[in-house]
MIGU-264310 format. One record per residue: x, y, z of N, C-alpha, C in turn; residue number from 0. Coordinates in nm, 4 decimals. Each point is the difference from the previous one (the first is absolute). Layout:
! MIGU-264310
X/Y/Z/X/Y/Z/X/Y/Z/NUM $
...
***
This chain:
! MIGU-264310
0.0841/-0.1178/0.0000/-0.0841/0.1178/0.0000/0.0895/0.1253/0.0000/0 $
-0.0368/0.0967/-0.0810/0.0746/0.1240/-0.0092/-0.0366/0.0887/0.1193/1 $
0.0995/0.0504/0.0696/-0.0239/0.0859/0.1152/-0.0382/0.1400/-0.0466/2 $
-0.0838/0.0733/0.0793/-0.0371/0.1371/-0.0390/0.1195/0.0904/-0.0283/3 $
0.1083/-0.0040/0.0803/0.1136/0.0870/-0.0352/0.0590/-0.0334/-0.1377/4 $
-0.0018/-0.1283/-0.0373/0.0480/-0.0364/-0.1334/-0.0903/0.0599/-0.1073/5 $
-0.1307/-0.0012/0.0240/-0.0929/0.0579/-0.0966/0.0231/0.1504/-0.0143/6 $
0.0154/0.0678/0.1122/0.0233/0.1446/-0.0048/0.1311/0.0316/-0.0700/7 $
0.1037/-0.0750/0.0327/0.1300/0.0224/-0.0633/-0.0079/-0.0291/-0.1495/8 $
-0.0734/-0.1039/-0.0355/-0.0140/-0.0353/-0.1414/-0.0746/0.1083/-0.0759/9 $
-0.1121/0.0455/0.0563/-0.0754/0.1070/-0.0655/0.0869/0.1245/-0.0132/10 $
0.0661/0.0379/0.1085/0.0848/0.1188/-0.0045/0.1083/-0.0101/-0.1053/11 $
0.0644/-0.1152/-0.0069/0.1070/-0.0152/-0.0979/-0.0541/-0.0045/-0.1428/12 $
-0.1147/-0.0647/-0.0198/-0.0592/-0.0018/-0.1338/-0.0402/0.1406/-0.0439/13 $
-0.0505/0.0800/0.0934/-0.0327/0.1393/-0.0306/0.1268/0.0743/-0.0415/14 $
0.1059/-0.0154/0.0776/0.1264/0.0672/-0.0319/0.0515/-0.0428/-0.1374/15 $
-0.0079/-0.1290/-0.0284/0.0473/-0.0511/-0.1295/-0.0871/0.0498/-0.1145/16 $
-0.1316/-0.0028/0.0204/-0.0910/0.0462/-0.1057/0.0198/0.1487/-0.0279/17 $
0.0221/0.0785/0.1049/0.0250/0.1432/-0.0212/0.1274/0.0233/-0.0803/18 $
0.1037/-0.0792/0.0262/0.1226/0.0117/-0.0797/-0.0273/-0.0338/-0.1463/19 $
-0.0742/-0.1068/-0.0211/-0.0302/-0.0420/-0.1365/-0.0844/0.1049/-0.0724/20 $
-0.1002/0.0540/0.0673/-0.0849/0.1034/-0.0599/0.0825/0.1242/-0.0334/21 $
0.0857/0.0415/0.0923/0.0852/0.1173/-0.0252/0.0950/-0.0268/-0.1166/22 $
0.0577/-0.1196/-0.0043/0.0898/-0.0345/-0.1100/-0.0705/0.0014/-0.1341/23 $
-0.1208/-0.0531/-0.0046/-0.0784/0.0007/-0.1246/-0.0334/0.1431/-0.0398/24 $
-0.0380/0.0820/0.0986/-0.0307/0.1406/-0.0289/0.1240/0.0723/-0.0544/25 $
0.1149/-0.0239/0.0609/0.1235/0.0628/-0.0488/0.0376/-0.0530/-0.1379/26 $
-0.0281/-0.1263/-0.0263/0.0271/-0.0589/-0.1312/-0.0932/0.0595/-0.1060/27 $
-0.1244/0.0231/0.0373/-0.0985/0.0574/-0.0929/0.0253/0.1474/-0.0271/28 $
0.0566/0.0708/0.0986/0.0221/0.1442/-0.0118/0.1456/0.0342/0.0321/29 $
0.0948/-0.0483/-0.0825/0.1417/0.0219/0.0321/0.0396/0.1477/0.0000/30 $
-0.0606/0.0795/-0.0862/0.0348/0.1431/-0.0029/-0.0420/0.0684/0.1296/31 $
-0.1183/-0.0335/0.0500/-0.0468/0.0601/0.1263/0.0900/-0.0430/0.1154/32 $
0.0423/-0.1260/0.0000/0.0884/-0.0490/0.1064/0.1347/0.0723/-0.0046/33 $
0.0558/0.0143/-0.1203/0.1277/0.0719/-0.0134/-0.0162/0.1477/0.0351/34 $
-0.1134/0.0598/-0.0384/-0.0239/0.1415/0.0310/-0.0091/0.0207/0.1514/35 $
-0.0634/-0.0943/0.0700/-0.0094/0.0111/0.1470/0.1390/-0.0088/0.0617/36 $
0.0806/-0.0943/-0.0469/0.1369/-0.0128/0.0531/0.0821/0.1255/-0.0296/37 $
-0.0158/0.0540/-0.1197/0.0740/0.1215/-0.0358/-0.0454/0.1181/0.0854/38 $
-0.1306/0.0116/0.0251/-0.0530/0.1105/0.0794/0.0440/-0.0095/0.1462/39 $
0.0260/-0.1196/0.0458/0.0464/-0.0168/0.1384/0.1403/0.0567/0.0182/40 $
0.0780/0.0019/-0.1061/0.1374/0.0529/0.0001/0.0882/-0.0639/0.1073/41 $
-0.0201/-0.1266/0.0246/0.0865/-0.0722/0.0936/0.1028/-0.0847/-0.0739/42 $
-0.0185/-0.0161/-0.1304/0.0901/-0.0806/-0.0827/0.0619/0.0887/-0.1057/43 $
0.1233/-0.0275/-0.0393/0.0586/0.0750/-0.1122/-0.0875/-0.0212/-0.1243/44 $
-0.0219/0.1038/-0.0791/-0.0882/-0.0117/-0.1170/0.0338/-0.1172/-0.0925/45 $
0.1284/-0.0284/-0.0161/0.0394/-0.1105/-0.0893/-0.0380/-0.1366/0.0575/46 $
-0.0157/-0.0077/0.1323/-0.0319/-0.1267/0.0652/-0.1500/-0.0291/0.0025/47 $
-0.0829/0.1003/-0.0253/-0.1453/-0.0163/0.0140/-0.0551/-0.1153/-0.0841/48 $
0.0354/-0.0143/-0.1282/-0.0549/-0.1134/-0.0757/0.0389/-0.1366/0.0584/49 $
0.1248/-0.0133/0.0424/0.0442/-0.1276/0.0576/-0.0671/-0.0260/0.1347/50 $
-0.0126/0.1040/0.0818/-0.0669/-0.0154/0.1299/-0.1466/-0.0383/-0.0222/51 $
-0.0653/0.0654/-0.0939/-0.1398/-0.0312/-0.0297/-0.0182/-0.1431/-0.0485/52 $
0.0862/-0.0430/-0.0898/-0.0097/-0.1370/-0.0517/0.0301/-0.1013/0.1101/53 $
0.1018/0.0268/0.0801/0.0344/-0.0911/0.1093/-0.1098/-0.0089/0.1041/54 $
-0.0590/0.1127/0.0317/-0.1088/0.0029/0.0976/-0.1210/-0.0773/-0.0514/55 $
-0.0362/0.0232/-0.1244/-0.1137/-0.0716/-0.0585/0.0265/-0.1500/-0.0014/56 $
0.1193/-0.0382/-0.0408/0.0350/-0.1429/-0.0011/-0.0038/-0.0603/0.1388/57 $
0.0513/0.0720/0.0993/-0.0013/-0.0510/0.1378/-0.1424/-0.0151/0.0511/58 $
-0.0854/0.0983/-0.0271/-0.1402/-0.0095/0.0438/-0.0687/-0.1210/-0.0623/59 $
0.0195/-0.0180/-0.1295/-0.0636/-0.1128/-0.0684/0.0524/-0.1339/0.0508/60 $
0.1306/-0.0110/0.0112/0.0615/-0.1258/0.0422/-0.0352/-0.0351/0.1441/61 $
0.0191/0.0940/0.0909/-0.0259/-0.0268/0.1419/-0.1499/-0.0196/0.0246/62 $
-0.0834/0.0784/-0.0667/-0.1446/-0.0165/0.0149/-0.0479/-0.1355/-0.0481/63 $
0.0437/-0.0412/-0.1184/-0.0407/-0.1303/-0.0536/0.0548/-0.1145/0.0850/64 $
0.1242/0.0110/0.0413/0.0590/-0.1045/0.0852/-0.0751/-0.0110/0.1320/65 $
-0.0405/0.1136/0.0546/-0.0753/-0.0010/0.1250/-0.1343/-0.0690/-0.0138/66 $
-0.0704/0.0295/-0.1082/-0.1301/-0.0647/-0.0209/0.0168/-0.1503/-0.0199/67 $
0.1009/-0.0387/-0.0744/0.0252/-0.1431/-0.0219/0.0450/-0.0698/0.1282/68 $
0.0700/0.0714/0.0854/0.0522/-0.0622/0.1221/-0.1095/-0.0317/0.1006/69 $
-0.1199/0.0505/-0.0218/-0.1106/-0.0305/0.0911/-0.0298/-0.1497/0.0016/70 $
0.0403/-0.0689/-0.1046/-0.0224/-0.1448/-0.0070/0.0935/-0.0757/0.0929/71 $
0.1157/0.0571/0.0285/0.0974/-0.0657/0.0880/0.0738/0.1059/0.0816/72 $
-0.0694/0.0639/0.0962/0.0614/0.1122/0.0714/0.1224/-0.0360/0.0830/73 $
0.0082/-0.1234/0.0470/0.1126/-0.0383/0.0854/0.1210/-0.0484/-0.0804/74 $
-0.0143/-0.0078/-0.1321/0.1112/-0.0460/-0.0835/0.1083/0.1072/-0.0052/75 $
0.1212/-0.0371/-0.0387/0.1053/0.1019/-0.0155/-0.0395/0.1109/-0.0985/76 $
-0.0667/-0.0365/-0.1088/-0.0434/0.1012/-0.0967/-0.1063/0.0909/0.0609/77 $
-0.0887/-0.0570/0.0810/-0.1031/0.0795/0.0663/0.0612/0.0997/0.0966/78 $
0.0973/-0.0458/0.0773/0.0681/0.0892/0.0951/0.0799/0.1076/-0.0754/79 $
0.0637/-0.0392/-0.1088/0.0782/0.0971/-0.0780/-0.0907/0.1083/-0.0586/80 $
-0.1185/-0.0392/-0.0472/-0.0918/0.1001/-0.0573/-0.0484/0.0963/0.1079/81 $
-0.0195/-0.0494/0.1217/-0.0429/0.0866/0.1098/0.1122/0.0981/0.0381/82 $
0.1217/-0.0484/0.0036/0.1135/0.0874/0.0294/0.0196/0.1043/-0.1103/83 $
-0.0146/-0.0431/-0.1250/0.0157/0.0939/-0.1115/-0.1074/0.1082/0.0057/84 $
-0.1229/-0.0391/0.0274/-0.1083/0.0979/0.0087/0.0220/0.0942/0.1178/85 $
0.0433/-0.0533/0.1127/0.0280/0.0844/0.1168/0.1099/0.1013/-0.0333/86 $
0.1036/-0.0453/-0.0685/0.1077/0.0912/-0.0391/-0.0467/0.1070/-0.0970/87 $
-0.0812/-0.0391/-0.0968/-0.0490/0.0962/-0.0987/-0.0903/0.1038/0.0669/88 $
-0.0900/-0.0445/0.0864/-0.0875/0.0952/0.0692/0.0783/0.0886/0.0971/89 $
0.1037/-0.0540/0.0621/0.0843/0.0830/0.0867/0.0682/0.1085/-0.0830/90 $
0.0505/-0.0378/-0.1164/0.0619/0.0991/-0.0892/-0.1022/0.1047/-0.0438/91 $
-0.1235/-0.0430/-0.0283/-0.1049/0.0954/-0.0378/-0.0288/0.0967/0.1144/92 $
-0.0072/-0.0518/0.1231/-0.0299/0.0851/0.1158/0.1107/0.1034/0.0205/93 $
0.1242/-0.0434/-0.0101/0.1126/0.0921/0.0172/-0.0002/0.1035/-0.1126/94 $
-0.0191/-0.0453/-0.1226/-0.0031/0.0892/-0.1160/-0.1110/0.1045/0.0177/95 $
-0.1195/-0.0453/0.0378/-0.1133/0.0919/0.0164/0.0245/0.0970/0.1156/96 $
0.0620/-0.0467/0.1077/0.0295/0.0885/0.1137/0.1001/0.1078/-0.0400/97 $
0.1029/-0.0378/-0.0750/0.0982/0.0978/-0.0477/-0.0683/0.0984/-0.0945/98 $
-0.0813/-0.0519/-0.0872/-0.0714/0.0847/-0.0952/-0.0950/0.0958/0.0726/99 $
-0.0711/-0.0501/0.0994/-0.0935/0.0840/0.0762/0.0750/0.1144/0.0690/100 $
0.1175/-0.0286/0.0468/0.0792/0.1027/0.0697/0.0607/0.1007/-0.0982/101 $
0.0523/-0.0483/-0.1125/0.0715/0.0882/-0.0935/-0.0897/0.0673/-0.1025/102 $
-0.0980/-0.0756/-0.0530/-0.0856/0.0511/-0.1072/-0.1441/-0.0465/0.0218/103 $
-0.0680/0.0559/0.0982/-0.1337/-0.0489/0.0349/-0.1053/0.0148/-0.1097/104 $
0.0237/0.0840/-0.0977/-0.0977/0.0136/-0.1078/0.0309/-0.0910/-0.1192/105 $
0.1092/-0.0737/0.0067/0.0378/-0.0894/-0.1098/-0.0951/-0.1194/-0.0041/106 $
-0.0208/-0.0561/-0.1189/-0.0866/-0.1181/-0.0090/0.0636/-0.1196/0.0705/107 $
-0.0848/-0.0822/0.0622/0.0542/-0.1152/0.0730/0.0488/-0.1080/-0.0960/108 $
-0.0560/-0.0058/-0.1207/0.0398/-0.1026/-0.0956/-0.0680/-0.1332/0.0247/109 $
-0.0977/-0.0030/0.0897/-0.0704/-0.1245/0.0330/-0.0821/-0.0522/-0.1171/110 $
-0.0466/0.0916/-0.0824/-0.0803/-0.0351/-0.1163/0.0124/0.1139/-0.1010/111 $
-0.0835/0.0005/-0.1020/0.0108/0.1007/-0.1049/-0.0804/0.1260/0.0301/112 $
-0.0564/0.0114/0.1204/-0.0874/0.1129/0.0322/0.0746/0.1312/0.0228/113 $
0.1276/-0.0065/0.0336/0.0758/0.1201/0.0307/-0.0264/0.0532/0.1396/114 $
-0.0693/-0.0791/0.0817/-0.0322/0.0385/0.1385/0.1284/0.0295/0.0758/115 $
0.0014/0.1099/0.0786/0.1226/0.0310/0.0745/0.0226/-0.0972/0.1150/116 $
0.1239/-0.0100/0.0403/0.0365/-0.0851/0.1122/-0.0687/0.0546/0.1252/117 $
-0.0306/-0.0886/0.0929/-0.0648/0.0417/0.1245/0.0436/-0.0936/0.1121/118 $
-0.0372/0.0363/0.1212/0.0299/-0.0861/0.1149/-0.0722/-0.1338/-0.0146/119 $
-0.1145/-0.0010/-0.0674/-0.0733/-0.1253/-0.0218/0.0818/-0.0952/-0.0870/120 $
0.0669/0.0526/-0.1000/0.0834/-0.0827/-0.0874/0.1146/-0.0610/0.0802/121 $
0.0628/0.0805/0.0838/0.1103/-0.0492/0.0843/-0.0514/-0.1074/0.0949/122 $
-0.1116/0.0281/0.0678/-0.0561/-0.0942/0.0976/-0.0446/-0.1295/-0.0669/123 $
-0.0608/0.0111/-0.1173/-0.0457/-0.1204/-0.0707/0.1186/-0.0889/-0.0360/124 $
0.1068/0.0575/-0.0514/0.1177/-0.0798/-0.0358/0.0626/-0.0640/0.1232/125 $
0.0094/0.0755/0.1097/0.0575/-0.0553/0.1235/-0.0882/-0.1119/0.0553/126 $
-0.1301/0.0200/-0.0015/-0.0926/-0.1028/0.0471/0.0119/-0.1271/-0.0838/127 $
0.0072/0.0157/-0.1304/0.0110/-0.1174/-0.0869/0.1344/-0.0710/0.0181/128 $
0.1055/0.0740/0.0275/0.1294/-0.0636/0.0304/-0.0137/-0.0846/0.1260/129 $
-0.0650/0.0546/0.1011/-0.0214/-0.0739/0.1241/-0.0847/-0.1234/-0.0193/130 $
-0.1027/0.0105/-0.0818/-0.0862/-0.1151/-0.0296/0.0814/-0.1111/-0.0658/131 $
0.0876/0.0370/-0.0909/0.0832/-0.1003/-0.0680/0.0927/-0.0708/0.0982/132 $
0.0534/0.0742/0.0951/0.0855/-0.0612/0.1030/-0.0819/-0.0934/0.0872/133 $
-0.1188/0.0427/0.0413/-0.0863/-0.0860/0.0818/-0.0393/-0.1273/-0.0745/134 $
-0.0150/0.0106/-0.1310/-0.0395/-0.1160/-0.0800/0.1092/-0.1063/-0.0062/135 $
0.1214/0.0342/0.0406/0.1071/-0.1002/0.0024/-0.0351/-0.1153/0.0937/136 $
-0.0831/0.0262/0.0997/-0.0379/-0.1037/0.0948/-0.1198/-0.0833/-0.0434/137 $
-0.0640/0.0369/-0.1109/-0.1177/-0.0754/-0.0454/0.0420/-0.1384/-0.0465/138 $
-0.0788/-0.0976/0.0339/0.0318/-0.1382/-0.0349/-0.0849/-0.0529/-0.1127/139 $
-0.0933/-0.0831/0.0335/-0.0817/-0.0725/-0.0971/-0.0884/0.0944/-0.0813/140 $
-0.0050/-0.0197/-0.1310/-0.0830/0.0876/-0.0826/-0.1490/-0.0286/0.0219/141 $
-0.0854/0.1030/-0.0096/-0.1426/-0.0216/0.0197/-0.0675/-0.0719/-0.1158/142 $
0.0704/-0.0204/-0.1107/-0.0602/-0.0652/-0.1158/-0.0423/-0.1431/0.0304/143 $
0.0522/-0.0586/0.1071/-0.0381/-0.1359/0.0369/-0.1476/-0.0069/0.0404/144 $
-0.0581/0.1111/0.0386/-0.1411/0.0083/0.0401/-0.0681/0.0985/-0.0951/145 $
-0.0886/-0.0471/-0.0891/-0.0617/0.0895/-0.0990/-0.0748/0.1190/0.0619/146 $
-0.0649/-0.0200/0.1137/-0.0703/0.1101/0.0654/0.0950/0.1087/0.0439/147 $
0.1097/-0.0404/0.0620/0.0999/0.0986/0.0433/0.0685/0.0650/-0.1191/148 $
0.0222/-0.0772/-0.1039/0.0614/0.0569/-0.1203/-0.0902/0.1081/-0.0596/149 $
-0.1308/-0.0213/0.0017/-0.0934/0.1006/-0.0518/0.0033/0.1258/0.0853/150 $
0.0054/-0.0168/0.1321/0.0079/0.1158/0.0894/0.1295/0.0771/-0.0256/151 $
0.1097/-0.0711/-0.0147/0.1287/0.0643/-0.0275/-0.0070/0.0763/-0.1318/152 $
-0.0564/-0.0610/-0.1032/-0.0087/0.0652/-0.1311/-0.0861/0.1261/0.0074/153 $
-0.1160/-0.0082/0.0636/-0.0891/0.1163/0.0097/0.0626/0.1108/0.0843/154 $
0.0606/-0.0367/0.1109/0.0642/0.1003/0.0850/0.1158/0.0667/-0.0730/155 $
0.0750/-0.0770/-0.0747/0.1128/0.0550/-0.0751/-0.0488/0.1030/-0.1008/156 $
-0.1016/-0.0342/-0.0769/-0.0537/0.0929/-0.1001/-0.0521/0.1267/0.0673/157 $
-0.0735/-0.0149/0.1099/-0.0556/0.1169/0.0700/0.1107/0.0920/0.0504/158 $
0.1017/-0.0563/0.0623/0.1078/0.0832/0.0537/0.0847/0.0630/-0.1101/159 $
0.0198/-0.0705/-0.1098/0.0750/0.0589/-0.1121/-0.0746/0.1222/-0.0523/160 $
-0.1301/-0.0133/-0.0182/-0.0789/0.1136/-0.0487/0.0060/0.1171/0.0982/161 $
-0.0158/-0.0290/0.1282/0.0063/0.1069/0.1002/0.1347/0.0705/0.0000/162 $
0.1073/-0.0758/-0.0016/0.1327/0.0608/0.0065/0.0377/0.0726/-0.1290/163 $
-0.0559/-0.0414/-0.1120/0.0258/0.0706/-0.1256/-0.0778/0.1314/-0.0050/164 $
-0.1198/0.0001/0.0579/-0.0859/0.1175/-0.0085/0.0223/0.1001/0.1127/165 $
0.0522/-0.0445/0.1136/0.0114/0.0849/0.1181/0.0773/0.1302/-0.0226/166 $
0.1219/-0.0041/-0.0505/0.0740/0.1269/-0.0125/-0.0719/0.1025/-0.0879/167 $
-0.0658/-0.0438/-0.1039/-0.0696/0.0927/-0.0891/-0.1277/0.0565/0.0584/168 $
-0.0545/-0.0652/0.1018/-0.1254/0.0467/0.0575/0.0197/0.0980/0.1153/169 $
0.1226/0.0140/0.0475/0.0258/0.0915/0.1116/0.0077/0.1434/-0.0497/170 $
-0.0466/0.0953/0.0827/0.0071/0.1406/-0.0408/0.1449/0.0451/-0.0164/171 $
0.0205/0.0860/-0.0981/0.1315/0.0592/-0.0224/-0.0109/0.1495/0.0220/172 $
0.1051/0.0634/0.0475/-0.0032/0.1459/0.0142/-0.0329/0.0646/-0.1339/173 $
-0.0893/0.0997/0.0043/-0.0371/0.0686/-0.1222/-0.1102/-0.0665/-0.0784/174 $
-0.0469/-0.1142/0.0473/-0.1079/-0.0718/-0.0693/-0.1241/0.0102/0.0882/175 $
-0.1209/0.0153/-0.0578/-0.1210/0.0088/0.0816/-0.0079/-0.1208/0.0952/176 $
-0.0409/0.0253/0.1219/-0.0104/-0.1058/0.1002/0.1250/-0.0120/0.0852/177 $
0.1030/0.0794/-0.0327/0.1261/-0.0076/0.0761/-0.0091/0.0782/0.1277/178 $
***
């Protein structure tokens, strides 16, 4: 029987992995917007922006897909490696967003093609997801062994992915009505 903490860790990690995959697909679909966001952040030398953008998109796609696949065998070496990789990537995102928030708070966060500026929510979301990935290292048996639990995990994952994708854009911004 899958323990509740394993279910929570599994859902959290699947959400983190799905968000990476969604962001990677968005960056792949809109490479100019992704490069423009990196250039506007002015944290990278202009000549490095295309390589950083391509590397970031590749890392999001690879780590996100590996994370989703690792749900089948979370305790395997590959499952643990995908959790560590996701934790590292989200930690890098949190640090990057924190530096950006301090140096250029009006710069786009680069989370998607919307051009939304970086915010404390972006920093907190990345840090929270890094923590979730670390906690998921302790998850054992996958919930797929029980179809009912697998359905709950799938529905919860989709719900949380939608919430976390929509949250930053729904918060009031200075200068916008409702702020």
